[in-house]
DSSP file (Angstrom, degrees, kcal/mol; ACC not computed):
  #  RESIDUE AA STRUCTURE BP1 BP2  ACC     N-H-->O    O-->H-N    N-H-->O    O-->H-N    TCO  KAPPA ALPHA  PHI   PSI    X-CA   Y-CA   Z-CA
    1    1 A Q              0   0    0      0, 0.0     2,-0.4     0, 0.0     0, 0.0   0.000 360.0 360.0 360.0 132.0   -6.3  -22.5   13.5
    2    2 A V        +     0   0    0      2,-0.0     2,-0.4    96,-0.0    24,-0.1  -0.620 360.0 173.1 -79.4 127.2   -2.9  -21.8   11.9
    3    3 A R        -     0   0    0     22,-0.8     2,-0.4    -2,-0.4    24,-0.1  -0.990   6.7-174.6-135.4 127.4    0.0  -21.9   14.3
    4    4 A L        -     0   0    0     -2,-0.4   102,-0.6   100,-0.2     2,-0.5  -0.981   2.9-173.8-126.4 130.2    3.6  -21.7   13.0
    5    5 A V  E     -A   23   0A   0     18,-2.2    18,-2.7    -2,-0.4     2,-0.2  -0.949   8.4-160.0-130.6 111.9    6.7  -22.0   15.3
    6    6 A E  E     +A   22   0A   0     -2,-0.5     2,-0.3    16,-0.2    16,-0.2  -0.574  17.2 163.4 -88.6 152.0   10.1  -21.4   13.9
    7    7 A S  E     +A   21   0A   0     14,-2.2    14,-2.6    -2,-0.2   101,-0.1  -0.964  38.1  71.6-154.5 168.3   13.4  -22.7   15.5
    8    8 A G        +     0   0    0     -2,-0.3    11,-0.3     1,-0.3    14,-0.0   0.379  60.9 131.9 104.9  -3.7   17.0  -23.2   14.6
    9    9 A G        +     0   0    0     12,-0.1     2,-0.3     9,-0.1    -1,-0.3  -0.152  21.9 121.5 -72.8 174.9   18.3  -19.7   14.4
   10   10 A G  E     -d  110   0B   0     99,-0.8   101,-2.9    98,-0.1     2,-0.5  -0.987  60.7 -47.8 163.2-166.8   21.5  -18.5   16.2
   11   11 A L  E     +d  111   0B   0     -2,-0.3     2,-0.3    99,-0.2   101,-0.2  -0.864  54.8 168.0-101.0 129.4   24.9  -17.0   15.7
   12   12 A V  E     -d  112   0B   0     99,-2.7   101,-2.1    -2,-0.5     3,-0.1  -0.983  33.2-113.3-141.0 149.6   27.1  -18.4   13.0
   13   13 A Q    >   -     0   0    0     -2,-0.3     3,-2.3    99,-0.2    73,-0.2  -0.450  51.0 -80.7 -77.9 154.8   30.3  -17.3   11.4
   14   14 A P  T 3  S+     0   0    0      0, 0.0    73,-0.2     0, 0.0    -1,-0.1  -0.295 121.5  28.0 -53.3 137.2   30.4  -16.3    7.7
   15   15 A G  T 3  S+     0   0    0     71,-3.2    70,-0.6     1,-0.3    72,-0.1   0.291  99.5 119.3  89.9  -9.1   30.6  -19.5    5.6
   16   16 A G    <   -     0   0    0     -3,-2.3    70,-2.4    70,-0.3     2,-0.3  -0.106  55.2-124.9 -82.1-177.2   28.7  -21.5    8.2
   17   17 A S        -     0   0    0     67,-0.2     2,-0.3    68,-0.2    67,-0.2  -0.925  20.2-179.8-131.4 152.6   25.4  -23.3    8.0
   18   18 A L  E     - B   0  83A   0     65,-2.2    65,-3.3    -2,-0.3     2,-0.5  -0.978  17.0-145.7-144.0 153.7   22.1  -23.4    9.9
   19   19 A R  E     - B   0  82A   0    -11,-0.3     2,-0.3    -2,-0.3    63,-0.2  -0.970  16.0-158.5-123.4 116.2   19.0  -25.4    9.4
   20   20 A L  E     - B   0  81A   0     61,-2.8    61,-2.1    -2,-0.5     2,-0.3  -0.685   5.4-160.9 -91.0 146.1   15.7  -23.7   10.3
   21   21 A S  E     -AB   7  80A   0    -14,-2.6   -14,-2.2    -2,-0.3     2,-0.4  -0.925   8.1-162.5-123.3 151.8   12.6  -25.6   11.1
   22   22 A C  E     -AB   6  79A   0     57,-2.3    57,-2.4    -2,-0.3     2,-0.4  -0.918  10.1-154.8-135.4 107.1    9.0  -24.5   11.1
   23   23 A A  E     -AB   5  78A   0    -18,-2.7   -18,-2.2    -2,-0.4    55,-0.2  -0.676  11.4-175.1 -82.4 133.9    6.5  -26.6   13.0
   24   24 A A    >   +     0   0    0     53,-2.6     3,-0.6    -2,-0.4     5,-0.3  -0.551  11.7 166.1-133.3  68.0    3.0  -26.3   11.7
   25   25 A P  T 3   +     0   0    0      0, 0.0   -22,-0.8     0, 0.0     3,-0.1  -0.389  53.6  37.1 -77.4 158.9    0.5  -28.2   13.8
   26   26 A G  T 3  S+     0   0    0      1,-0.2     2,-0.3   -24,-0.1    51,-0.0   0.519  98.8  68.7  87.5   4.5   -3.3  -27.8   13.6
   27   27 A F  S <  S-     0   0    0     -3,-0.6     2,-2.9   -24,-0.1     3,-0.2  -0.951  96.3 -82.1-147.5 173.6   -4.0  -27.2    9.9
   28   28 A T    >   +     0   0    0     -2,-0.3     3,-1.8     1,-0.2     4,-0.2  -0.382  55.3 165.5 -77.1  70.4   -3.9  -29.1    6.6
   29   29 A F  G >   +     0   0    0     -2,-2.9     3,-2.0     1,-0.3    -1,-0.2   0.870  68.0  61.0 -53.9 -42.4   -0.1  -28.5    6.1
   30   30 A R  G 3  S+     0   0    0      1,-0.3    -1,-0.3    -3,-0.2    -2,-0.1   0.647 107.0  46.1 -67.7 -12.3    0.2  -31.2    3.4
   31   31 A S  G <  S+     0   0    0     -3,-1.8     2,-0.5     2,-0.1    -1,-0.3   0.272  99.8  88.9-106.1   9.2   -2.3  -29.2    1.2
   32   32 A T  S <  S-     0   0    0     -3,-2.0     2,-0.2    21,-0.2    67,-0.1  -0.916  70.6-131.9-120.5 128.9   -0.7  -25.8    1.7
   33   33 A S        -     0   0    0     -2,-0.5     2,-0.3    65,-0.1    19,-0.2  -0.522  32.6-155.8 -67.5 143.7    2.1  -24.0   -0.1
   34   34 A M  E     -E   51   0B   0     17,-2.1    17,-2.2    64,-0.2     2,-0.3  -0.864  10.0-164.0-126.7 157.9    4.6  -22.6    2.3
   35   35 A S  E     -EF  50  97B   0     62,-2.5    62,-2.1    -2,-0.3     2,-0.4  -0.967  13.0-145.3-140.4 153.5    7.1  -19.8    2.3
   36   36 A W  E     +EF  49  96B   0     13,-2.8    12,-2.4    -2,-0.3    13,-1.6  -0.969  25.6 170.9-114.4 137.8   10.1  -18.5    4.1
   37   37 A G  E     -EF  47  95B   0     58,-2.7    58,-2.4    -2,-0.4     2,-0.3  -0.867  12.5-157.8-134.5 172.3   10.7  -14.8    4.5
   38   38 A R  E     -EF  46  94B   0      8,-2.3     8,-2.7    -2,-0.3     2,-0.4  -0.989   7.7-157.1-149.7 157.8   13.2  -12.6    6.4
   39   39 A Q  E     -EF  45  93B   0     54,-2.0    54,-2.3    -2,-0.3     6,-0.1  -0.938  11.8-157.5-140.8 116.9   13.4   -9.1    7.7
   40   40 A A    >   -     0   0    0      4,-0.5     3,-2.3    -2,-0.4    52,-0.2  -0.533  43.5 -76.4 -87.4 157.6   16.8   -7.5    8.4
   41   41 A P  T 3  S+     0   0    0      0, 0.0    -1,-0.1     0, 0.0     3,-0.1  -0.309 117.8   2.7 -55.8 127.8   17.1   -4.5   10.8
   42   42 A G  T 3  S+     0   0    0      1,-0.2     2,-0.3    -3,-0.1    -2,-0.0   0.543 114.7 101.7  75.3   6.8   15.9   -1.3    9.2
   43   43 A K  S <  S-     0   0    0     -3,-2.3    -1,-0.2     1,-0.1     3,-0.1  -0.785  70.9-105.5-121.8 165.4   14.9   -3.1    6.0
   44   44 A G        -     0   0    0     -2,-0.3    -4,-0.5     1,-0.2     2,-0.1  -0.194  50.5 -70.6 -81.4 175.8   11.7   -4.3    4.5
   45   45 A L  E     -E   39   0B   0     -6,-0.1     2,-0.5    -8,-0.1    -6,-0.2  -0.437  45.8-164.5 -67.3 136.5   10.3   -7.8    4.2
   46   46 A E  E     -E   38   0B   0     -8,-2.7    -8,-2.3    -2,-0.1     2,-0.5  -0.982  11.2-147.2-125.4 120.0   12.1  -10.1    1.8
   47   47 A W  E     +E   37   0B   0     -2,-0.5   -10,-0.3   -10,-0.2     3,-0.1  -0.732  22.0 173.9 -80.9 131.2   10.5  -13.4    0.6
   48   48 A I  E     +     0   0B   0    -12,-2.4    13,-2.1    -2,-0.5     2,-0.3   0.666  53.7   9.1-116.5 -21.3   13.3  -15.8    0.0
   49   49 A S  E     -EG  36  60B   0    -13,-1.6   -13,-2.8    11,-0.2    -1,-0.3  -0.968  49.4-169.7-163.4 145.2   11.7  -19.2   -0.8
   50   50 A D  E     -EG  35  59B   0      9,-1.7     9,-1.9    -2,-0.3     2,-0.3  -0.930   5.4-168.8-129.6 155.9    8.4  -20.9   -1.6
   51   51 A I  E     -EG  34  58B   0    -17,-2.2   -17,-2.1    -2,-0.3     7,-0.2  -0.992  20.1-126.1-145.1 141.3    7.5  -24.6   -1.9
   52   52 A N    >   -     0   0    0      5,-2.0     3,-0.8    -2,-0.3   -20,-0.1  -0.278  39.8 -93.8 -80.5 172.5    4.3  -26.2   -3.2
   53   53 A P  T 3  S+     0   0    0      0, 0.0   -21,-0.2     0, 0.0    -1,-0.1   0.857 124.2  41.4 -58.0 -38.8    2.3  -28.7   -1.1
   54   54 A S  T 3  S-     0   0    0    -23,-0.1    20,-0.1     1,-0.0    18,-0.1   0.663 107.1-121.4 -83.9 -14.6    4.0  -31.8   -2.5
   55   55 A G  S <  S+     0   0    0     -3,-0.8    17,-0.1     2,-0.2    15,-0.0   0.536  80.8 118.0  86.1   6.7    7.5  -30.4   -2.5
   56   56 A S  S    S+     0   0    0      1,-0.1     2,-0.4    -5,-0.0    -5,-0.0   0.614  72.1  42.1 -83.3 -12.2    7.9  -30.9   -6.2
   57   57 A W        +     0   0    0     -5,-0.1    -5,-2.0     2,-0.0     2,-0.3  -0.991  64.2 167.4-135.2 141.3    8.3  -27.2   -7.0
   58   58 A N  E     -G   51   0B   0     -2,-0.4     2,-0.3    -7,-0.2    -7,-0.2  -0.973  16.8-153.3-148.2 166.4   10.2  -24.5   -5.3
   59   59 A W  E     -G   50   0B   0     -9,-1.9    -9,-1.7    -2,-0.3     2,-0.4  -0.989   8.4-165.5-140.0 144.7   11.4  -20.9   -5.8
   60   60 A Y  E     -G   49   0B   0     -2,-0.3   -11,-0.2   -11,-0.2     2,-0.1  -0.988  24.0-117.9-132.9 143.0   14.3  -18.9   -4.5
   61   61 A A    >>  -     0   0    0    -13,-2.1     3,-1.7    -2,-0.4     4,-1.4  -0.453  33.9-114.6 -67.8 151.1   15.2  -15.3   -4.4
   62   62 A D  T 34 S+     0   0    0      1,-0.3    -1,-0.1     2,-0.2   -14,-0.1   0.817 113.2  66.9 -57.6 -30.3   18.4  -14.4   -6.2
   63   63 A S  T 34 S+     0   0    0      1,-0.2    -1,-0.3     3,-0.0   -15,-0.1   0.718 116.3  23.1 -66.7 -20.2   19.9  -13.4   -2.9
   64   64 A V  T X> S+     0   0    0     -3,-1.7     3,-2.2   -16,-0.2     4,-2.1   0.444  87.0 129.4-123.9  -4.7   19.9  -17.0   -1.6
   65   65 A K  T 3< S+     0   0    0     -4,-1.4     4,-0.1     1,-0.3   -16,-0.0  -0.290  79.7  16.0 -59.9 133.1   19.8  -19.1   -4.7
   66   66 A G  T 34 S+     0   0    0      2,-0.4    -1,-0.3     1,-0.1     3,-0.1   0.263 125.5  59.0  88.6 -12.2   22.4  -21.8   -4.7
   67   67 A R  T <4 S+     0   0    0     -3,-2.2    17,-2.1     1,-0.2     2,-0.3   0.684  97.6  54.3-116.1 -32.6   23.0  -21.5   -0.9
   68   68 A F  E  <  -C   83   0A   0     -4,-2.1    -2,-0.4    15,-0.2     2,-0.4  -0.793  60.0-164.1-108.5 148.5   19.6  -22.1    0.7
   69   69 A T  E     -C   82   0A   0     13,-2.4    13,-3.0    -2,-0.3     2,-0.3  -0.987   5.7-155.1-134.1 124.8   17.3  -25.2    0.2
   70   70 A I  E     +C   81   0A   0     -2,-0.4     2,-0.3    11,-0.2    11,-0.2  -0.756  24.2 158.2 -95.1 143.3   13.7  -25.4    1.2
   71   71 A S  E     -C   80   0A   0      9,-1.6     9,-3.0    -2,-0.3     2,-0.3  -0.956  20.5-151.7-154.0 171.2   12.1  -28.7    2.0
   72   72 A R  E     -C   79   0A   0     -2,-0.3     2,-0.5     7,-0.2     7,-0.2  -0.994  13.1-148.9-149.5 153.0    9.1  -30.1    3.9
   73   73 A D  E   > -C   78   0A   0      5,-2.9     5,-1.9    -2,-0.3     3,-0.5  -0.914  12.1-173.9-123.1 100.7    8.0  -33.2    5.7
   74   74 A N  T   5S+     0   0    0     -2,-0.5   -44,-0.2     1,-0.2    -1,-0.1   0.687  82.2  61.7 -72.7 -16.7    4.2  -33.6    5.3
   75   75 A L  T   5S+     0   0    0      1,-0.2    -1,-0.2     3,-0.1   -45,-0.0   0.873 116.4  30.2 -72.6 -36.5    4.1  -36.5    7.7
   76   76 A Y  T   5S-     0   0    0     -3,-0.5   -52,-0.3     2,-0.1    -2,-0.2   0.236 105.8-121.6-108.2  12.2    5.4  -34.4   10.5
   77   77 A N  T   5 +     0   0    0     -4,-0.4   -53,-2.6     1,-0.2     2,-0.4   0.909  65.1 139.4  51.2  49.4    3.9  -31.0    9.4
   78   78 A T  E   < -BC  23  73A   0     -5,-1.9    -5,-2.9   -55,-0.2     2,-0.4  -0.984  40.7-158.6-132.4 136.9    7.3  -29.4    9.3
   79   79 A L  E     -BC  22  72A   0    -57,-2.4   -57,-2.3    -2,-0.4     2,-0.3  -0.862  16.6-162.1-107.8 144.7    9.0  -27.0    6.9
   80   80 A Y  E     -BC  21  71A   0     -9,-3.0    -9,-1.6    -2,-0.4     2,-0.3  -0.894  17.1-165.5-127.7 156.2   12.7  -26.6    6.7
   81   81 A L  E     -BC  20  70A   0    -61,-2.1   -61,-2.8    -2,-0.3     2,-0.6  -0.869  10.6-160.8-139.4 107.7   15.3  -24.1    5.4
   82   82 A Q  E     -BC  19  69A   0    -13,-3.0   -13,-2.4    -2,-0.3     2,-0.6  -0.784  11.8-165.9 -86.7 123.0   18.9  -25.4    5.0
   83   83 A M  E     +BC  18  68A   0    -65,-3.3   -65,-2.2    -2,-0.6     2,-0.3  -0.944  10.3 175.5-118.0 115.8   21.2  -22.4    4.8
   84   84 A N        +     0   0    0    -17,-2.1   -67,-0.2    -2,-0.6   -68,-0.2  -0.761  59.6  20.8-115.5 162.1   24.7  -22.9    3.7
   85   85 A N  S    S-     0   0    0    -70,-0.6    -1,-0.2    -2,-0.3   -68,-0.2   0.914  84.0-159.4  48.6  51.3   27.6  -20.5    3.0
   86   86 A L        -     0   0    0    -70,-2.4   -71,-3.2    -3,-0.2   -70,-0.3  -0.291   7.0-157.8 -66.7 146.1   26.0  -17.9    5.2
   87   87 A K    >   -     0   0    0    -73,-0.2     3,-2.4   -72,-0.1     4,-0.2  -0.834  31.3-109.1-120.8 157.3   27.0  -14.2    4.7
   88   88 A P  G >  S+     0   0    0      0, 0.0     3,-1.8     0, 0.0    24,-0.4   0.847 117.9  63.1 -55.1 -32.8   26.7  -11.2    7.0
   89   89 A E  G 3  S+     0   0    0      1,-0.3   -49,-0.1   -49,-0.0    -3,-0.0   0.553  88.7  70.0 -72.2  -4.7   24.0   -9.8    4.8
   90   90 A D  G <   +     0   0    0     -3,-2.4    -1,-0.3    22,-0.1     2,-0.2   0.511  69.2 121.7 -84.0  -5.8   21.9  -12.9    5.7
   91   91 A T    <   +     0   0    0     -3,-1.8     2,-0.3    -4,-0.2    20,-0.2  -0.418  41.4 106.6 -61.6 123.8   21.5  -11.5    9.2
   92   92 A A  E    S- H   0 110B   0     18,-2.0    18,-2.8    -2,-0.2     2,-0.6  -0.971  76.2 -80.1-177.1 170.7   17.7  -11.1    9.8
   93   93 A V  E     -FH  39 109B   0    -54,-2.3   -54,-2.0    -2,-0.3     2,-0.4  -0.882  48.4-153.1 -89.3 126.0   14.7  -12.5   11.6
   94   94 A Y  E     +FH  38 108B   0     14,-2.9    14,-2.5    -2,-0.6     2,-0.3  -0.837  17.5 175.9-104.4 137.2   13.5  -15.5    9.6
   95   95 A F  E     -F   37   0B   0    -58,-2.4   -58,-2.7    -2,-0.4     2,-0.3  -0.963  21.5-136.1-138.4 156.2    9.9  -16.5    9.6
   96   96 A C  E     -F   36   0B   0     -2,-0.3     9,-1.9   -60,-0.2     2,-0.3  -0.738  20.9-171.3-106.8 161.5    7.7  -19.1    7.8
   97   97 A S  E     -FI  35 104B   0    -62,-2.1   -62,-2.5    -2,-0.3     2,-1.9  -0.996  35.9-118.8-151.4 147.7    4.3  -18.5    6.4
   98   98 A N  S    S-     0   0    0      5,-1.4   -64,-0.2    -2,-0.3     5,-0.2  -0.499  96.8 -33.9 -85.0  68.3    1.4  -20.5    5.0
   99   99 A G  S >  S-     0   0    0     -2,-1.9     3,-1.8     1,-0.1    -1,-0.2  -0.022  83.3 -77.8  93.0 157.4    1.8  -18.7    1.7
  100  100 A R  T 3  S+     0   0    0      1,-0.3    -1,-0.1    -3,-0.1    -2,-0.1   0.742 133.4  43.0 -66.2 -22.6    2.8  -15.1    1.2
  101  101 A A  T 3  S+     0   0    0     -3,-0.1    -1,-0.3    -4,-0.1    -2,-0.1   0.323 105.1  88.5-101.1   7.3   -0.6  -13.8    2.1
  102  102 A G  S <  S-     0   0    0     -3,-1.8     2,-0.2     1,-0.2    -3,-0.1  -0.026  88.2 -60.6 -95.1-163.5   -1.0  -16.1    5.1
  103  103 A K        -     0   0    0     -5,-0.2    -5,-1.4     1,-0.0     2,-0.3  -0.523  47.7-146.4 -80.4 145.5   -0.1  -16.2    8.7
  104  104 A R  B     -I   97   0B   0     -7,-0.2    -7,-0.2    -2,-0.2  -100,-0.2  -0.808  11.0-123.0-109.5 153.4    3.5  -15.8    9.9
  105  105 A G        -     0   0    0     -9,-1.9  -100,-0.2    -2,-0.3    -1,-0.1  -0.165  38.3 -95.9 -77.1-176.0    5.3  -17.3   12.8
  106  106 A Q        -     0   0    0   -102,-0.6  -101,-0.1     1,-0.1    -1,-0.1   0.682  66.2-127.7 -79.6 -17.0    7.0  -15.2   15.4
  107  107 A G        -     0   0    0    -11,-0.1     2,-0.4   -14,-0.1   -12,-0.2   0.019   8.2-113.0  94.1 160.5   10.4  -15.7   13.7
  108  108 A T  E     - H   0  94B   0    -14,-2.5   -14,-2.9  -101,-0.1     2,-0.3  -0.999  28.6-119.3-134.9 137.0   13.8  -16.9   14.6
  109  109 A Q  E     - H   0  93B   0     -2,-0.4   -99,-0.8   -16,-0.2     2,-0.5  -0.583  23.9-170.7 -81.8 130.6   16.9  -14.7   14.7
  110  110 A V  E     -dH  10  92B   0    -18,-2.8   -18,-2.0    -2,-0.3     2,-0.5  -0.990   4.6-175.9-118.5 124.0   19.9  -15.5   12.4
  111  111 A T  E     -d   11   0B   0   -101,-2.9   -99,-2.7    -2,-0.5     2,-0.7  -0.982   8.0-166.7-123.6 123.2   23.1  -13.6   13.0
  112  112 A V  E     +d   12   0B   0     -2,-0.5     2,-0.3   -24,-0.4   -99,-0.2  -0.924  33.7 131.4-112.2 110.6   26.1  -14.1   10.7
  113  113 A S              0   0    0   -101,-2.1    -2,-0.1    -2,-0.7   -26,-0.0  -0.993 360.0 360.0-158.8 147.7   29.2  -12.5   12.2
  114  114 A S              0   0    0     -2,-0.3  -101,-0.1  -101,-0.2    -1,-0.1   0.416 360.0 360.0 -93.8 360.0   32.8  -13.3   12.9
């Protein structure tokens, strides 16, 4: 059974950094492509990053390219999103997923404000 638990969100000032984690126990994480998405208040879902099972390939939305880095630790079944130079428009609930058509976690709130 797929279970995904995000953590690491919070309130940060513009220009600050956060590192999100997604714990993924209970399924073959190391064989699964993973994704990060976000949803801002009143806006639709935005996929922001994908990573293949080995971590050798990744993709970023233009809105976060150059500022966010996706990574994974297949030994500990954990997905990460390092977010640097955060902007107010990055404020959203962030969630991980076992692929864009897969199950999502409950999400973690990121608020960027001075």
